[in-house]
C-alpha positions, -999 to 999 in steps of 0.1 A, spaced: -775 -636 -275 -776 -667 -253 -801 -669 -225 -779 -680 -196 -808 -692 -175 -820 -714 -204 -785 -727 -211 -780 -736 -175 -814 -753 -173 -808 -773 -205 -773 -783 -193 -785 -794 -159 -814 -815 -172 -803 -851 -165 -809 -864 -201 -795 -836 -222 -757 -843 -221 -760 -881 -222 -784 -879 -252 -761 -856 -272 -731 -878 -264 -750 -909 -275 -756 -893 -309 -718 -891 -314 -716 -929 -308 -744 -937 -332 -734 -957 -364 -765 -945 -382 -764 -907 -378 -739 -886 -398 -732 -852 -414 -751 -822 -400 -764 -841 -370 -729 -849 -358 -717 -813 -364 -747 -799 -345 -741 -823 -316 -705 -811 -312 -716 -775 -315 -744 -780 -289 -720 -794 -263 -696 -765 -269 -723 -739 -265 -734 -756 -232 -699 -757 -219 -687 -722 -229 -682 -700 -199 -705 -722 -178 -685 -742 -152 -715 -762 -140 -723 -774 -175 -687 -780 -183 -683 -802 -152 -715 -822 -162 -701 -828 -197 -666 -838 -184 -681 -861 -157 -702 -878 -184 -670 -890 -200 -671 -865 -228 -634 -861 -233 -627 -898 -238 -659 -902 -260 -652 -872 -282 -615 -883 -286 -627 -918 -297 -653 -901 -320 -626 -879 -337 -603 -909 -343 -631 -925 -362 -638 -894 -384 -604 -881 -393 -614 -879 -429 -638 -850 -423 -618 -817 -418 -648 -798 -406 -659 -824 -381 -624 -828 -366 -621 -790 -364 -654 -788 -346 -644 -815 -322 -611 -796 -315 -633 -766 -307 -652 -785 -281 -621 -800 -266 -605 -766 -264 -635 -755 -243 -633 -785 -221 -595 -783 -215 -594 -745 -212 -573 -734 -182 -556 -768 -178 -531 -774 -150 -501 -796 -146 -523 -821 -128 -541 -826 -160 -510 -838 -179 -513 -875 -172 -550 -875 -183 -542 -856 -214 -514 -880 -224 -536 -910 -217 -564 -895 -238 -539 -891 -266 -547 -854 -271 -512 -844 -281 -507 -873 -305 -540 -868 -322 -537 -830 -326 -501 -831 -339 -509 -860 -362 -539 -842 -378 -519 -809 -382 -490 -828 -399 -514 -847 -422 -533 -816 -434 -512 -785 -434 -535 -770 -460 -567 -772 -439 -572 -738 -422 -599 -754 -400 -576 -781 -387 -547 -757 -382 -567 -732 -363 -583 -759 -341 -549 -775 -336 -532 -743 -325 -561 -737 -301 -557 -772 -287 -519 -769 -283 -525 -735 -266 -544 -753 -239 -524 -784 -233 -503 -782 -200 -473 -800 -214 -442 -803 -192 -419 -822 -216 -396 -800 -236 -396 -822 -267 -434 -820 -269 -433 -782 -265 -407 -779 -293 -429 -801 -316 -459 -779 -308 -440 -747 -315 -427 -760 -348 -463 -770 -359 -477 -736 -348 -451 -716 -366 -457 -737 -398 -495 -731 -395 -490 -694 -391 -467 -693 -421 -491 -713 -443 -522 -694 -432 -510 -658 -427 -544 -645 -439 -565 -664 -413 -570 -644 -381 -579 -675 -359 -547 -693 -368 -527 -662 -360 -546 -655 -328 -544 -691 -314 -509 -695 -327 -495 -664 -310 -511 -674 -277 -496 -709 -280 -461 -695 -288 -463 -672 -258 -474 -700 -235 -446 -724 -245 -419 -697 -247 -427 -686 -211 -428 -722 -199 -396 -732 -217 -375 -700 -221 -348 -718 -239 -372 -725 -268 -378 -688 -273 -347 -688 -294 -367 -705 -321 -387 -674 -326 -355 -654 -333 -346 -671 -365 -349 -651 -397 -377 -672 -411 -398 -673 -379 -392 -636 -372 -407 -629 -406 -438 -650 -397 -443 -631 -365 -436 -597 -380 -461 -604 -408 -487 -613 -382 -480 -581 -363 -484 -560 -394 -516 -576 -405 -534 -577 -371 -518 -546 -356 -504 -563 -325 -490 -537 -302 -452 -539 -296 -449 -510 -272 -464 -502 -238 -481 -469 -229 -450 -461 -209 -428 -465 -239 -450 -442 -260 -450 -415 -233 -412 -415 -231 
């Protein structure tokens, strides 16, 4: 278990976050050190708004995006970076859309998902990122849904792909009701039904069961 007082103290110490971010920009360090740095930032940000604000205000989003673009050959590193960005962009709003587009979130995520459909780490992280992006353009939402459905089909045995994918589909279907028709095709219905069977997703309410 995480000691919340310790996490808050570490996060609020003035040198902690700048030091970790500087590691990501080092041309000498690599491997486990980089993985651990991304994980440390995610742990500090998770469910801690004060730490998250400190990390974002230190320019972490731009710096992590730049870092990921330089390490697209490492599936695990990209997936871990996606995990951190998911935490930093969680509960995004429409006002965040311009920032997100300027940072190239959507382009990076969709590009990586298209390049490596066989990587469960990239697909799970990508679905999680797409779930959090406050897109308002229909064509982007349609692209996101296509990629999510493809990920769910290719990785039907992975619970995180299914979990993040279902949430992403729900988000975009509610935002763009006309796109919900995509889910009704025979192929996509099979993808969703298989996910329901494997992970026992409830399809009825308690009221339905009582009646």
